[in-house]
C-alpha positions as CSV (number, residue, x, y, z in Angstrom):
1,I,-73.7,119.1,16.4
2,V,-75.4,117.8,13.1
3,N,-73.5,119.0,10.3
4,L,-74.9,118.5,6.7
5,S,-72.2,118.6,4.4
6,G,-72.1,117.9,0.2
7,V,-75.4,119.6,-0.2
8,L,-76.7,120.3,-3.4
9,G,-74.9,117.0,-4.1
10,L,-77.7,115.4,-2.5
11,D,-80.8,115.5,-5.2
12,A,-83.0,113.4,-3.5
13,L,-82.7,115.5,-0.1
14,D,-82.3,119.0,-1.5
15,G,-85.6,120.1,-2.0
16,D,-86.3,119.1,2.1
17,I,-82.8,120.8,2.9
18,A,-84.8,123.3,5.4
19,E,-87.2,121.3,6.4
20,L,-85.0,118.5,7.6
21,L,-82.7,121.6,9.5
22,R,-85.6,122.9,11.1
23,C,-86.9,120.1,12.6
24,I,-82.9,118.9,13.6
25,R,-82.9,122.4,15.2
26,S,-86.3,122.4,17.1
27,A,-84.9,119.1,18.7
28,G,-82.1,121.6,20.2
29,A,-79.1,120.1,18.2
30,L,-77.0,122.5,16.8
31,T,-76.7,122.7,12.8
32,C,-74.1,123.4,10.5
33,L,-74.6,123.3,6.3
34,D,-71.4,123.0,4.3
35,M,-72.4,122.2,0.4
36,I,-70.4,121.6,-2.4
37,Y,-70.5,123.5,-5.6
38,N,-73.1,122.9,-7.7
39,T,-74.4,125.2,-11.1
40,A,-78.3,124.1,-10.7
41,A,-80.6,126.8,-11.1
42,D,-82.1,126.3,-8.1
43,A,-78.8,125.7,-5.8
44,P,-79.1,129.1,-4.5
45,A,-82.5,129.0,-3.8
46,I,-82.4,125.6,-2.1
47,V,-79.9,127.0,0.0
48,H,-81.7,130.5,1.1
49,S,-85.0,128.6,2.2
50,A,-82.6,126.6,4.8
51,L,-80.7,129.7,6.1
52,E,-83.2,130.8,8.8
53,H,-82.7,127.1,10.1
54,V,-78.6,127.1,10.1
55,D,-76.6,128.2,13.1
56,C,-73.2,127.8,10.8
57,F,-72.8,128.0,7.2
58,A,-69.4,127.7,6.1
59,P,-69.1,128.1,2.1
60,S,-65.9,128.7,0.0
61,L,-65.7,131.9,-1.5
62,E,-67.0,130.1,-4.9
63,E,-69.7,128.2,-3.0
64,A,-70.7,131.7,-1.4
65,Q,-70.3,133.5,-5.2
66,L,-72.8,130.7,-6.2
67,V,-75.4,131.5,-3.7
68,A,-75.2,135.4,-3.4
69,G,-75.6,134.8,-7.6
70,T,-72.9,137.6,-7.5
71,E,-68.8,138.1,-8.0
72,A,-69.1,141.5,-7.1
73,L,-69.5,141.3,-3.0
74,S,-66.5,140.8,-1.1
75,A,-66.3,137.7,1.1
76,A,-67.1,140.0,4.4
77,D,-70.4,141.7,2.9
78,M,-71.8,137.8,2.0
79,A,-71.2,136.3,5.3
80,R,-73.0,139.5,6.4
81,M,-75.6,139.0,3.9
82,F,-75.9,134.8,5.0
83,C,-76.4,136.2,8.5
84,D,-79.1,138.6,7.8
85,R,-81.2,135.9,6.1
86,G,-81.2,134.4,9.2
87,C,-78.1,132.2,9.6
88,G,-76.7,132.3,12.9
89,V,-72.9,132.3,11.9
90,A,-71.7,133.0,8.6
91,V,-68.2,131.9,7.6
92,V,-66.6,132.4,4.1
93,K,-63.6,130.6,3.9
94,Q,-60.8,132.3,1.5
95,G,-57.9,129.2,1.8
96,A,-54.3,131.7,2.3
97,E,-56.8,134.4,2.7
98,G,-58.1,132.6,6.0
99,C,-62.1,133.1,6.2
100,F,-64.4,135.8,7.1
101,L,-67.0,135.6,10.0
102,C,-70.1,137.4,10.5
103,S,-72.4,136.3,13.6
104,G,-74.9,138.6,14.0
105,G,-75.5,142.4,14.0
106,G,-73.4,143.1,11.0
107,E,-70.0,142.8,12.4
108,V,-67.6,140.7,10.5
109,L,-64.2,139.8,11.3
110,H,-61.2,138.7,9.3
111,I,-59.8,135.8,10.5
112,P,-56.2,135.5,8.8
113,A,-54.7,131.7,7.8
114,C,-52.6,130.0,10.0
115,T,-49.4,129.6,7.5
116,P,-48.9,125.9,7.0
117,G,-44.9,124.7,6.2
118,Q,-44.7,123.4,2.4
119,V,-48.1,123.2,0.5
120,L,-48.9,120.1,-1.1
121,D,-52.3,119.4,-1.8
122,A,-55.5,121.4,-0.7
123,T,-57.4,118.4,-1.4
124,G,-59.8,118.2,1.7
125,A,-58.7,120.9,3.2
126,G,-62.4,122.9,3.2
127,D,-63.8,119.4,5.1
128,A,-60.6,119.6,7.4
129,W,-61.5,123.3,8.3
130,V,-65.2,122.7,9.1
131,G,-63.8,119.6,11.3
132,G,-61.6,122.0,13.4
133,F,-64.1,124.8,13.8
134,L,-67.1,122.0,14.9
135,T,-63.7,120.5,17.3
136,G,-63.9,124.4,18.7
137,L,-67.6,124.5,19.3
138,L,-67.8,121.3,20.9
139,R,-64.7,122.1,23.2
140,G,-67.4,124.8,24.6
141,E,-65.5,127.8,22.3
142,D,-66.8,131.0,20.4
143,A,-67.4,131.0,17.3
144,V,-64.2,133.6,16.4
145,R,-61.9,130.8,18.3
146,S,-63.4,127.8,16.5
147,A,-62.9,129.5,13.2
148,Q,-59.4,130.1,13.7
149,L,-59.0,126.2,14.9
150,G,-60.5,125.3,11.7
151,N,-57.9,127.7,9.5
152,A,-55.7,125.4,11.6
153,A,-56.7,122.3,10.4
154,A,-57.1,123.3,7.1
155,S,-53.0,124.2,7.0
156,F,-51.7,120.9,8.3
157,C,-54.3,119.3,6.0
158,I,-52.9,121.0,2.6
159,E,-49.1,119.8,4.0
160,A,-49.6,116.6,3.4
161,P,-51.5,114.7,-0.1
162,G,-55.2,113.5,0.5
163,T,-57.5,114.7,2.4
164,T,-56.3,112.8,6.1
165,A,-52.4,112.3,6.1
166,G,-51.5,115.8,7.4
167,I,-53.8,116.4,10.1
168,P,-52.1,115.9,13.6
169,A,-53.2,115.4,17.1
170,L,-55.2,118.1,18.7
171,D,-52.4,119.4,20.5
172,Q,-50.4,120.1,17.6
173,V,-53.5,121.9,16.1
174,L,-54.1,124.1,18.8
175,A,-50.5,125.3,19.3
176,R,-50.5,126.2,15.6
177,R,-53.8,128.2,16.0
178,A,-51.8,130.3,19.1
179,A,-49.5,131.2,16.9
180,A,-51.9,132.6,14.4
181,P,-52.1,136.5,13.7
182,E,-55.8,137.9,15.8
183,P,-58.6,138.7,14.0
184,R,-59.8,141.7,12.8
185,P,-62.8,143.8,11.9
186,A,-62.9,143.1,7.8
187,A,-62.0,146.1,5.9
């Protein structure tokens, strides 16, 4: 798995992201694209050109709206749109609302968030989500189970200050995922 994180914050590389992802994918690696919010005029075009070479695209709601060029679409519609543009799995993360996942065929699932204890700091929650998601994939789980693991990891992250202090051992993350609400078709 190759996860490109911080895309749109890598000025020297952004123009070559699509070609880089194509090469990585052609070598047999699973590609995941995670971006940062960047209002540069060419930001949406950079991401759109890369989507056909991406196995998983996991923007936050705000990042998805930037790439989609509108706030009028729902998170579910944006996930579907990103898949329609060639991405294998698109997940739009919505914090306390969980996430919306499309993995082709147009069906979108709402994957509810896991309930955290006290929320102290959301810093790093998106990165924790990606870490949990990729851990699920490395464990051989499908995209839905992996997204649930991402939700569980993010829910621990926000319980402590900073980016990593709240992340416990994998068995605790798996236990929280097991207690989470089941995914359901998006409305």
